C-alpha positions in Angstrom: 325.0 59.4 58.8 322.6 59.3 61.7 320.9 56.1 63.0 317.6 55.1 61.4 314.6 54.9 63.7 312.3 51.9 63.8 308.6 52.7 63.2 306.9 52.4 66.5 303.6 51.2 65.1 305.4 48.4 63.2 307.4 47.5 66.3 304.2 47.0 68.3 302.4 44.9 65.7 305.1 42.5 64.3 307.6 40.1 65.9 310.8 38.9 64.1 311.7 35.3 64.4 315.3 34.0 64.6 315.3 33.1 60.9 314.2 36.6 60.0 310.5 36.1 59.2 307.9 38.5 60.5 305.0 37.2 62.6 301.6 38.9 63.1 298.4 38.4 65.0 295.2 37.3 63.2 292.4 39.7 62.5 288.8 39.2 63.6 289.5 38.4 67.3 288.5 41.6 69.0 284.7 41.7 69.4 281.5 39.9 68.4 283.1 36.6 69.4 279.8 34.9 70.4 278.9 34.0 66.8 282.4 32.6 66.1 283.1 29.0 67.0 285.5 28.0 69.7 287.7 26.2 67.1 287.9 29.4 65.1 288.7 31.6 68.1 291.4 29.1 69.1 293.0 29.2 65.7 293.0 33.0 65.7 295.1 33.0 68.9 298.2 31.8 67.2 300.6 34.0 65.3 301.0 33.7 61.6 303.7 34.5 59.1 303.4 37.7 57.1 302.9 37.4 53.3 305.9 38.1 51.1 304.3 41.2 49.6 303.7 42.8 53.0 307.1 41.6 54.2 308.9 44.1 51.9 307.0 47.0 53.4 307.6 45.9 57.0 311.3 45.3 56.3 311.8 48.9 55.4 310.3 50.1 58.7 312.6 47.7 60.7 316.0 49.1 59.5 318.2 46.9 61.7 316.3 43.6 61.4 
């Protein structure tokens, strides 16, 4: 059986931790930042863990994770 390919779009958007969790960037940090508080923008910088329901979908696209 041939090797399975990883989905390129998923590979670019998610990072896998050593424990096997998927990390993602926050939404709402691309434009119209003037009305958002500095505190909010700072919080959006950090990565966050993907929800369990989304994790199943991402796991399928990362065949060797």
